N, C-alpha and C positions, 0 to 999 in steps of 0.2 A: 233864554228869550230868543225869539225867532228874528232872523235879519230881514230887513225890508228888501223888496226887489231893487235891483240896480237902477231902474228907470224911476223909481220913487225917491231917490236920494237928491239931496241938494248939490249944487256944485262943490261946496266945501266938503261935504261928506264923501262924495264921489272921488275927490282929488286927495283925500286923506288928511285934510286940514281941520276936519271937525269930527267929533264923536258921532258914530253912526246911531246911537241911541238918544243922547240928550242934545246933540249939536253944539256942545261947548267946544271952544277952540282947543286943539291939542298941543298947546304950548308947553305943557308940563308933563309930557310923556304920553305914551299911548301903548296899547296892547292890541295885537292882532285880534279881530273879532270873527275872521273867517272870510269867506267869499260871497259877496251879494250877487246872486245870479240874475240875469235879465238878457232879453233880446228885443231888437226892433227889426222885424223883417229878417233879413239874412245877416244882420250885424250882431255880433256877440257883445253885449255891454257888461258883462261879468267883470267884477273888479274886487280886489282885496280891500277890506274896510277895517277901521280901527275903533277902539273904544278908549275912553279916558279912564284914568285910574279909578274913579269913583263908580263907573259902570262896568268895570272889568269882571266883577263877580257875576254879571248877567250873561256873560259869554259862556255858551255851552261847551263844556269840556267832555271829551270822550271818557266813558268810564272804563277802567281797566278791569278785566275779569281774570280769573285764574288761567284761562286759555291763552291770554295775552302774553303770559310770561315766557 
């Protein structure tokens, strides 16, 4: 699943308090979902975001190929 833009996140999602996908509170653990990218003029708003354990399978993982070994 694709991450939302940084400027589209709620305050809780941007701060790492809520799941980037379903907005549930991350009180029972979290998995890094990657980096939500965004800019506002000259300001870089990009931030690492997190997913709840239920949404963790939605996080795109890089696929290893034989060339990666």
